[in-house]
C-alpha positions in Angstrom: 11.4 -22.1 -13.1 12.6 -20.4 -16.2 13.0 -16.6 -16.1 13.6 -13.7 -18.5 15.3 -10.6 -17.2 14.8 -11.8 -13.7 11.0 -12.3 -14.1 9.2 -15.6 -14.5 8.9 -16.6 -18.1 5.1 -16.9 -17.8 2.6 -14.2 -16.9 0.0 -14.4 -14.2 -2.8 -14.2 -16.8 -3.0 -16.0 -20.1 -3.7 -14.4 -23.5 -7.2 -15.8 -23.7 -8.1 -14.3 -20.4 -6.7 -10.9 -21.3 -8.5 -11.0 -24.6 -11.8 -11.7 -22.9 -11.4 -8.8 -20.6 -10.4 -6.4 -23.4 -13.6 -7.4 -25.3 -15.9 -6.4 -22.4 -17.5 -3.0 -21.9 -19.3 -1.2 -19.1 -20.2 -3.0 -15.9 -19.2 -6.4 -17.3 -15.6 -5.1 -17.7 -15.6 -3.6 -14.2 -16.8 -6.9 -12.7 -14.2 -8.9 -14.6 -11.4 -6.5 -13.6 -12.5 -7.0 -10.0 -12.5 -10.7 -10.5 -8.8 -10.4 -11.3 -8.1 -8.2 -8.3 -8.5 -4.8 -10.0 -6.2 -2.9 -12.4 -3.2 -2.9 -10.0 -3.2 -6.7 -9.6 -3.8 -7.3 -13.3 -0.9 -5.0 -14.2 1.2 -6.9 -11.6 0.4 -10.2 -13.2 1.5 -8.7 -16.6 4.7 -7.1 -15.2 3.6 -3.7 -16.3 2.6 -0.3 -14.8 -0.9 1.1 -14.9 0.5 4.5 -15.6 3.1 3.9 -18.3 
């Protein structure tokens, strides 16, 4: 598997999925975040921190 800076070259969520989540508001957004495992898991899939 290809890697960049020691991380897999692909993220755990695709751009289309991320875009769909970002367009949601209210309870729909909360439900979709839960579907992806919550904020912590989504950040983990994107190799980022929820606080930075």
